[in-house]
C-alpha positions as CSV (number, residue, x, y, z in Angstrom):
1,M,-16.8,-18.9,30.6
2,Q,-15.0,-21.4,28.4
3,R,-16.3,-19.7,25.3
4,L,-14.9,-16.3,26.6
5,H,-11.5,-17.9,27.2
6,T,-11.5,-19.3,23.7
7,I,-12.4,-15.9,22.2
8,F,-9.6,-14.2,24.2
9,F,-7.1,-16.8,23.1
10,V,-8.0,-16.3,19.4
11,L,-7.8,-12.5,19.8
12,L,-4.4,-12.8,21.5
13,L,-3.1,-15.1,18.8
14,A,-4.4,-12.8,16.1
15,S,-2.8,-9.9,17.8
16,G,0.6,-11.7,18.1
17,T,0.4,-12.8,14.5
18,F,-0.2,-9.2,13.4
19,C,2.7,-7.9,15.3
20,R,5.0,-10.5,13.8
21,A,3.8,-9.5,10.3
22,V,4.9,-5.9,10.7
23,T,8.5,-5.5,9.4
24,Y,9.7,-1.9,9.4
25,E,11.8,-0.6,6.5
26,N,13.4,2.6,5.3
27,K,10.5,3.5,3.2
28,V,8.6,6.6,1.9
29,Y,4.9,6.2,1.5
30,S,3.9,9.6,0.3
31,P,4.8,10.8,-3.3
32,N,5.3,14.4,-2.0
33,I,8.0,13.4,0.4
34,K,11.6,13.5,-1.0
35,T,15.2,13.3,0.2
36,V,14.6,11.7,3.6
37,Q,17.9,11.7,5.6
38,L,18.6,10.5,9.1
39,F,22.2,10.8,10.3
40,P,24.3,11.6,13.4
41,K,24.6,15.4,13.8
42,G,27.4,16.8,11.7
43,A,28.0,13.5,9.8
44,D,25.6,13.6,6.8
45,M,26.6,10.2,5.3
46,A,27.1,8.2,8.5
47,M,24.9,5.4,9.8
48,P,22.1,6.6,12.2
49,V,23.5,5.2,15.4
50,L,23.4,6.8,18.8
51,N,25.7,5.8,21.6
52,M,24.0,5.7,25.0
53,N,25.0,8.3,27.6
54,Q,27.0,10.4,25.1
55,N,24.6,13.3,24.6
56,E,24.5,12.5,20.9
57,T,21.7,13.5,18.5
58,L,20.4,12.5,15.1
59,E,19.4,14.9,12.4
60,L,16.3,14.3,10.4
61,H,15.8,16.2,7.1
62,F,13.1,15.8,4.5
63,D,11.2,17.8,1.9
64,D,7.5,18.1,1.2
65,L,7.0,19.0,-2.5
66,S,3.4,19.9,-2.0
67,G,4.7,23.4,-1.2
68,K,2.4,23.9,1.8
69,P,3.4,23.4,5.5
70,K,1.7,20.6,7.3
71,N,1.4,19.3,10.8
72,Y,3.8,16.4,10.9
73,Y,4.2,14.2,14.0
74,Y,6.7,11.6,14.9
75,T,7.0,8.6,17.2
76,V,9.4,5.7,17.7
77,V,8.9,1.9,17.9
78,Q,11.3,-0.5,19.5
79,C,12.2,-3.4,17.3
80,H,13.8,-6.8,17.4
81,T,16.9,-7.6,15.2
82,D,14.5,-8.6,12.4
83,W,12.8,-5.2,12.6
84,T,9.5,-6.5,13.9
85,P,8.2,-4.6,17.0
86,T,8.8,-5.8,20.5
87,M,6.1,-6.4,23.0
88,M,7.4,-3.6,25.3
89,N,5.2,-0.6,26.0
90,I,6.5,2.7,24.5
91,M,6.5,4.3,28.0
92,E,9.1,1.7,29.0
93,Y,11.7,2.6,26.4
94,V,10.8,6.3,25.9
95,D,11.4,9.0,28.5
96,G,8.9,11.8,27.7
97,F,6.1,12.0,25.3
98,S,5.1,9.0,23.1
99,E,4.6,11.4,20.1
100,A,5.5,15.0,19.3
101,N,5.4,17.6,16.6
102,I,8.0,18.5,14.0
103,N,8.0,22.3,14.3
104,D,11.2,23.3,12.5
105,Y,10.5,23.9,8.8
106,D,11.4,26.5,6.2
107,Y,10.4,27.3,2.6
108,S,12.6,26.7,-0.4
109,N,14.3,29.8,-1.7
110,G,14.9,30.5,-5.4
111,T,14.0,27.1,-6.6
112,K,11.9,26.2,-9.6
113,I,10.2,23.4,-7.7
114,P,8.8,24.8,-4.5
115,Y,9.1,22.7,-1.3
116,V,9.0,22.9,2.5
117,H,12.1,21.6,4.2
118,Y,11.6,20.0,7.6
119,T,14.3,19.4,10.3
120,L,14.3,17.5,13.5
121,E,17.0,16.8,16.1
122,F,16.4,13.7,18.1
123,P,16.5,12.8,21.0
124,N,15.3,16.1,22.5
125,T,13.4,17.4,25.5
126,D,10.2,15.9,24.2
127,M,11.5,12.3,23.7
128,R,14.5,10.3,24.8
129,I,15.4,6.6,24.5
130,N,16.1,4.5,27.6
131,Y,17.4,1.3,26.2
132,S,19.8,0.2,23.4
133,G,18.6,-1.8,20.4
134,N,16.8,-1.2,17.1
135,Y,14.3,1.5,16.6
136,V,12.2,2.9,13.8
137,L,11.3,6.6,13.5
138,I,7.7,7.0,12.2
139,V,6.6,10.3,10.7
140,Y,3.0,10.8,10.0
141,E,0.4,13.5,9.4
142,N,-2.9,12.3,10.9
143,N,-2.5,8.7,11.9
144,K,0.7,6.8,12.8
145,E,-0.8,3.7,11.2
146,N,-0.5,5.5,7.9
147,P,3.0,7.0,8.0
148,V,4.4,9.3,5.3
149,F,7.8,7.6,5.9
150,T,9.7,5.3,8.3
151,R,13.4,5.3,9.1
152,R,15.5,2.8,11.0
153,F,18.1,3.8,13.6
154,M,20.0,2.2,16.4
155,V,21.0,3.0,20.0
156,A,24.2,1.3,21.1
157,E,26.0,0.4,24.3
158,N,29.7,-0.1,24.5
159,K,30.0,-3.3,26.5
160,V,32.4,-5.5,24.5
161,I,35.3,-5.1,22.1
162,I,35.1,-6.2,18.5
163,D,38.3,-6.9,16.5
164,A,37.5,-7.2,12.8
165,G,38.9,-7.1,9.3
166,V,38.2,-7.9,5.7
167,A,39.9,-10.9,4.2
168,Y,40.1,-12.7,0.8
169,P,37.5,-15.6,0.8
170,R,39.0,-19.0,1.5
171,S,37.0,-20.5,-1.3
172,L,38.9,-20.3,-4.6
173,Y,35.8,-19.8,-6.8
174,A,34.9,-16.6,-4.9
175,R,38.4,-15.2,-4.2
176,D,38.5,-12.7,-7.1
177,Q,34.9,-11.5,-6.7
178,Y,34.0,-11.4,-3.0
179,Q,35.2,-10.0,0.3
180,E,34.8,-11.8,3.6
181,V,34.3,-10.2,7.0
182,V,36.1,-11.9,9.9
183,F,35.8,-10.8,13.5
184,K,36.2,-11.8,17.1
185,V,34.5,-10.4,20.3
186,N,36.3,-9.9,23.6
187,Y,33.6,-9.9,26.3
188,K,35.9,-10.0,29.3
189,G,34.0,-8.3,32.2
190,F,30.6,-8.7,30.6
191,T,28.6,-11.8,31.6
192,I,27.2,-14.0,28.8
193,D,25.8,-17.2,30.1
194,N,25.0,-18.9,26.8
195,P,26.6,-17.2,23.8
196,Q,25.0,-19.5,21.2
197,M,21.5,-18.6,22.5
198,E,22.1,-15.0,23.7
199,I,24.4,-13.5,21.0
200,K,23.7,-12.7,17.3
201,A,25.3,-10.3,14.9
202,T,24.3,-8.4,11.8
203,V,26.9,-7.4,9.2
204,M,26.2,-4.7,6.6
205,Q,28.1,-3.6,3.5
206,N,28.0,0.2,2.8
207,Y,25.1,0.7,5.3
208,R,22.8,-1.4,3.1
209,W,20.0,-3.3,4.7
210,D,18.8,-5.0,1.5
211,N,21.8,-7.5,1.5
212,A,22.8,-7.5,5.2
213,K,23.8,-10.8,6.8
214,T,21.6,-11.2,9.9
215,D,21.1,-13.6,12.8
216,I,24.7,-14.7,12.7
217,K,25.8,-16.9,15.7
218,P,29.4,-17.3,16.9
219,Q,31.1,-20.3,15.5
220,F,33.6,-20.9,18.3
221,V,33.4,-19.8,22.0
222,G,36.6,-19.5,24.0
223,M,37.7,-18.0,27.2
224,N,36.1,-14.5,27.1
225,E,36.1,-14.7,23.3
226,L,33.6,-15.3,20.5
227,N,34.9,-16.2,17.1
228,F,32.9,-15.3,13.9
229,D,35.1,-16.8,11.3
230,F,32.5,-18.3,9.0
231,N,34.4,-19.7,6.0
232,G,32.0,-18.2,3.4
233,V,28.9,-17.2,5.3
234,L,30.0,-13.6,5.8
235,T,31.1,-13.0,2.2
236,F,29.9,-10.1,0.1
237,P,30.1,-9.4,-3.6
238,T,32.4,-6.5,-4.1
239,A,29.5,-4.2,-5.3
240,G,31.1,-3.4,-8.6
241,R,34.4,-1.6,-9.5
242,E,33.6,1.4,-7.3
243,F,30.2,3.2,-7.6
244,R,29.1,5.2,-10.6
245,F,28.6,8.9,-9.7
246,F,27.5,12.3,-11.0
247,D,28.0,15.8,-9.7
248,M,24.8,17.9,-9.8
249,R,25.9,20.5,-7.3
250,S,25.5,23.3,-9.9
251,L,22.8,23.9,-12.6
252,R,24.9,26.6,-14.2
253,F,28.0,24.5,-14.9
254,R,28.1,20.8,-15.9
255,G,29.6,18.7,-13.2
256,Q,31.3,15.3,-13.7
257,N,29.4,12.7,-15.8
258,I,26.7,15.2,-16.9
259,R,26.3,15.6,-20.6
260,A,23.5,18.1,-20.9
261,F,21.0,20.4,-19.1
262,D,17.5,21.3,-20.2
263,L,16.6,24.2,-17.9
264,R,13.1,25.6,-18.3
265,D,11.0,28.1,-16.4
266,D,9.3,25.6,-14.2
267,E,11.6,22.6,-14.0
268,N,15.1,21.2,-14.7
269,D,16.2,18.2,-16.7
270,V,19.7,16.8,-16.3
271,Y,21.1,14.1,-18.7
272,L,23.9,11.9,-17.5
273,L,26.5,10.3,-19.8
274,F,25.6,7.0,-21.3
275,D,26.6,4.1,-19.0
276,R,27.7,0.7,-20.1
277,P,28.5,-2.5,-18.2
278,Q,31.7,-2.3,-16.3
279,P,34.6,-4.1,-18.0
280,R,35.6,-7.3,-16.2
281,D,39.3,-7.1,-17.0
282,K,40.0,-3.5,-15.9
283,Y,39.8,-1.7,-12.6
284,Q,40.4,2.0,-11.7
285,M,40.5,3.1,-8.0
286,I,38.1,6.0,-7.6
287,K,37.4,7.7,-4.3
288,D,33.6,7.3,-4.1
289,L,30.9,7.7,-1.5
290,N,30.3,3.9,-1.2
291,G,26.7,4.3,-2.5
292,Q,25.8,7.3,-0.5
293,Y,24.8,10.9,-1.6
294,Y,25.5,14.3,-0.3
295,I,23.1,17.3,-0.7
296,E,25.0,20.5,-1.8
297,N,24.4,23.5,-4.0
298,L,27.4,25.4,-5.3
299,D,25.2,28.3,-6.5
300,N,23.5,28.8,-3.2
301,P,25.0,28.6,0.3
302,Y,21.7,27.4,1.9
303,Y,21.8,23.7,0.9
304,N,18.7,22.5,2.6
305,T,16.4,25.2,1.2
306,G,18.4,26.5,-1.8
307,A,19.1,23.3,-3.6
308,D,16.7,22.7,-6.5
309,Y,15.2,19.5,-7.8
310,A,15.9,18.1,-11.3
311,N,14.7,15.2,-13.4
312,V,17.8,13.1,-13.7
313,H,17.9,11.0,-16.9
314,F,19.9,7.7,-16.6
315,N,20.8,5.7,-19.7
316,F,22.3,2.2,-19.6
317,D,23.6,0.7,-22.9
318,F,23.5,-3.0,-22.3
319,G,24.2,-3.8,-26.0
320,G,20.7,-4.9,-26.7
321,T,17.7,-6.0,-24.6
322,A,17.8,-8.4,-21.7
323,A,15.4,-11.3,-21.5
324,N,13.6,-12.5,-18.4
325,G,14.2,-9.5,-16.2
326,N,14.5,-5.7,-15.8
327,F,17.3,-3.2,-15.0
328,Y,17.0,-0.8,-12.0
329,V,19.0,2.3,-10.8
330,V,19.8,1.9,-7.1
331,G,21.7,3.7,-4.4
332,A,21.2,5.2,-0.9
333,F,19.0,7.9,-2.5
334,N,16.2,5.3,-3.0
335,N,17.1,2.9,-0.2
336,W,18.5,0.4,-2.8
337,A,14.9,-0.5,-3.8
338,C,14.1,-2.2,-7.0
339,D,10.6,-1.0,-7.6
340,E,8.5,1.1,-10.0
341,S,10.3,4.3,-9.1
342,S,13.7,2.9,-10.1
343,I,12.9,0.6,-13.0
344,M,14.4,1.2,-16.4
345,H,12.6,0.9,-19.7
346,Y,14.1,0.2,-23.1
347,D,14.4,3.3,-25.3
348,N,14.2,2.2,-29.0
349,L,15.5,5.6,-30.1
350,D,18.7,5.6,-28.0
351,K,19.0,1.8,-28.0
352,S,19.5,1.8,-24.3
353,Y,17.6,1.4,-21.0
354,A,16.4,4.7,-19.5
355,A,15.0,6.0,-16.2
356,N,14.0,9.4,-15.0
357,I,14.3,10.1,-11.3
358,L,13.6,13.4,-9.5
359,L,16.6,14.2,-7.3
360,K,17.8,17.2,-5.2
361,Q,21.0,18.9,-6.1
362,G,24.1,17.2,-4.7
363,T,26.7,14.5,-5.4
364,Y,25.3,11.0,-5.9
365,N,26.6,7.4,-6.1
366,Y,24.5,4.8,-7.9
367,S,24.7,1.5,-9.6
368,Y,22.6,-0.7,-12.0
369,V,21.0,-4.0,-11.0
370,F,19.4,-6.7,-13.0
371,K,16.4,-8.4,-11.4
372,D,15.1,-11.8,-12.8
373,V,11.3,-11.8,-13.1
374,K,11.2,-15.6,-12.4
375,D,12.9,-15.9,-9.1
376,N,13.1,-12.1,-8.1
377,K,16.9,-12.5,-7.5
378,T,19.1,-9.4,-8.2
379,D,22.4,-9.6,-10.0
380,Q,25.0,-6.8,-10.2
381,F,27.7,-8.9,-11.9
382,V,26.2,-8.4,-15.4
383,T,26.1,-4.6,-14.9
384,E,29.0,-3.7,-12.5
385,S,31.2,-6.8,-12.5
386,Y,33.1,-7.6,-9.3
387,Y,36.7,-7.0,-8.2
388,M,38.1,-8.3,-4.9
389,D,40.0,-5.1,-4.0
390,T,37.1,-2.7,-4.4
391,E,36.9,-0.3,-1.5
392,N,33.8,-0.9,0.8
393,D,32.7,0.0,4.3
394,Y,31.4,-2.7,6.6
395,T,29.4,-2.4,9.9
396,I,29.1,-5.1,12.5
397,L,26.1,-4.8,15.0
398,L,26.4,-7.2,17.9
399,Y,23.2,-8.0,19.8
400,Y,22.7,-9.6,23.3
401,T,19.4,-11.1,24.4
402,P,19.6,-12.7,27.8
403,F,17.1,-15.4,28.8
404,G,13.7,-13.8,29.6
405,E,14.5,-10.4,28.1
406,R,11.8,-8.8,25.8
407,Y,14.2,-6.9,23.5
408,D,17.6,-7.2,21.9
409,R,20.3,-5.1,23.4
410,L,22.9,-3.7,20.9
411,I,26.1,-4.1,22.9
412,S,28.7,-3.0,20.3
413,V,29.1,-1.5,16.9
414,K,32.2,-1.8,14.8
415,Y,33.0,0.0,11.6
416,I,35.7,-1.3,9.2
417,N,37.0,-0.6,5.7
418,S,38.1,-3.2,3.2
419,I,41.4,-1.3,2.5
420,L,42.2,0.1,5.9
421,N,41.3,-3.1,7.8
422,R,42.6,-5.7,5.4
423,Y,43.4,-9.1,6.9
């Protein structure tokens, strides 16, 4: 009997270790899957957040470039604030089926690269979420343990009030290159027994998870008020002097920052203007998408199925080669990932770094990042420079985990802008 107890304990420990090891990301695992978008219905570039009891839905869009329809399924997993799964059973936080089909699809029309476009509105009659917090949407073909892609989203309650703004950092060395998020929480009427143990916040810049500030505790606790004035902890680099962009909404007429087309019978190539490091002593206010992208085709009214794909050629003239690292092209279109799909290689003919990325027609924001091969740290200052008055969006996610609870409640979401909400 003692041996059985020991075996059970080892298995339980192994199971718990495995669960903690799983961290869900916004990631595509199949090379055929392109242009995965998850957003509130009618707001293509907004953060995928649902407000409880508001009858809101999210729209999921993605393309399968294999050209043949497949049986895709989806499920959801409840996660902690660090995006590891909770120990709750899916039947506790889901009302309906634990998995369902994606039945809404259509073929591309008039495109050189054929694809099947899939659409899903969620929640729906098959599946609804019961609790607030972090969730991941898993889309798979045969086995949910081998997804074709995963996508994060949140379900929020409106329990407390957040007053927030963007300020100049107090530290003089960072004042001209960084922005600091400052906020207070009014929780009058909502019981929080131990704020230091039960409350934590996540702060994001331009909806990015790769550089989000997480597990932030209140610094001061007053009468029905939590103060998150951190004197440097919630500072963000200003993400360049506005994002670079190009307009690929038409393949008949050159949009902004496109220098050439090469349109063949079976594919399209689009060449962007040569980019250089942003000057450190000049700034121009440009209305951008804060790193996002928008799918649109000016030559076809059916954006989802009429927009074609093109090989977009990026060129970055750094003035020579860079030692001890690599340059990458990043943006919301590739989840800000510095990987093999976004790496740039030096072109001896053009004397610049080049990358070729397959993208769907639309308007795109992007930037360049240098990643050191020794410490894996990324640096945008050498490519984009920083400027304290650059316009950025910030999102504050406030979580509440009372003693004994098995998941983290998302009790408030606050959106602010560095210009509109300047302290």
